[in-house]
N, C-alpha and C positions, 0 to 999 in steps of 0.2 A: 735130431738136432733141435727142432722146435718142440717145446712142451705142448702137448695137446690142450692143456688147460688154457694156455695163452692164445692158442689158435681159436678155441671155442669162444673165449671172452672177446677176442677181436672180431670174430664173425658176428656175435650178438650186438656188439657196439655198432658195427657197420649197418646191420639190419635196422637197429633203432634209429640211427641217423637217417637212413633211407626213408623210414616211415615218417619221421619228423619233417623231412623235406618234401615228401610226397603230400602230406597234409597241408603244408603251407603253400605249396604250388597249386593246390586245388582251391584255396580260399580266394574269394572275390570281394570287391567293394562296389558300392554304388553311391553316388553323391547327388545332392540337389542344392539349389540356392534357396535360402529362406529370406523372404522380404521382411524387414523390420522398419516400422515407421512410427511417428508421433506427430501430433499437431499441438503447437503452443498457442493457447488462447489468451486473450487479454484478461488480466485480472488486476484489481486494485484494492488497497485497504487504506483507511485513513484514521488517524487519531488526532484529538485536539486538546491542547492545554487550555487552562482557564485564562480569561482576560480580566484582570482585576484593576479597576480604576483607582481604588483607594478612596480617600476623603474628597468630597466636593464642597466648595464653599463659595461658588459663584464665578470663579475663574476657570478658564478652559483646563481640562485635564486630559492627558493622553496616556495610553498604555499600549501594550502589544501582547500577542499570544502566538504560540508556535503550533503549526499543523505539521504532521508527518504523513506524507503520502508515499506509498510504495506501490508501484505499478510494474507490470511485466516490461522487460526491456523493449523499447521502441513503441510501446502502446501510447497513443495520444489520449489525453484526458483533459477535462475542465473541472475546476473547483467552483462550486456555487455555495453561497452563504444565504440562508433563508432570512425572512423578515424578522424572525424572533417571535416570542410568545406574547408580547405586549399587545393589548387591545388596540386595533386600528394601526398597528405598526406596518411599515413598508420597508423595503430594502434601502430606500433613500432616507427614511425617517424612522429609525428603530427606537424602541422605548424600553427603558428600565422602569420597572414598576415597584412601588413601595410595598414591602412585605406586610405592613399593617394597615395600609390605606391604598387600595388598588386604584383609586381615582388620581393619586399623585404619581407623576411620571417624570423621568429625565430623558430628554432626547439625546441620542448618540449616533455616531456613524462608524462604520467599519470600512477600511480602506486597504487597497492593494499596495500602497506606497507610503513611505515615511513622511512625505510632504502633504499627505491627506488630500490629494487631488483626485485620485481615481477611486470612486465608490465601488464597493464590492457587493454584488447582488447575486441573483439567480437566473438571469436571462443570458443564455449561451450566445456568445458573439457580441454581447453588449457590455456586461459588467461582471463576467466570470473571468477566472484566470486559467489560461491554457498552459499545458506542459506536456512533456513526453517522458514516459517511464524509463528508468535505467536499470530496474531490477533491484535497486537498493532504496532505502528510505531517503526521501528528499524533504528537507526542512523548508517550510513556507511560513512567512511571517504575516500575521494579520495585525493591522494597525487600527487602534480605536481612539475616538475622541468624543468627549462630552463638551458641547459648546458652552461658552461663558453666559452669564446672566440669566440662569434659570432659577431665580430666587423664589419663585412661587412654589417650588417643590417642598413638601413637608419633610421634616427631619426623619431619619430612619434608614433602614437598610433596603437597598434597591437591587433587583436582579432581573435577568432575562436569560432565555435559552435560545440559542441559534443553531439550527441544523446545518451541518456541513455535509455537502453531497459531492462525491466525485463521480462524474459521468465519464465512461470510457467505452 
């Protein structure tokens, strides 16, 4: 009644399944936990735009410049502005120097506020600006003012370079 070919084929199929199940029944696994960690350290960068006063004719001149500070989220920082490169300049009395006559200078100040009341210097806790990083660029404005009545200054082009430092 049964064809021997089908019987043999069925027997081989069952043997094959048995071998397959026997092999998977003998397979084992082992597991372990792998620890993964990282430490976020404080990091900051700063860029500074130019502060251009324009023409000076004896009346007070004001201007402003933008700083961009990017610090790691929650990282506390302070921004310090140096005295500048003028001979005998200080953070409270910065000097623009005439390009063709280094003995001719214009006094100017840098401030943290638009009312020119809070001088900006480089003594932490005294005249620096404190902030906290957000992980994104933060725009900070520097306000500058050349005082009136500096009429002994020679005509010409004046400049200074101020170092901006972010301590974190």
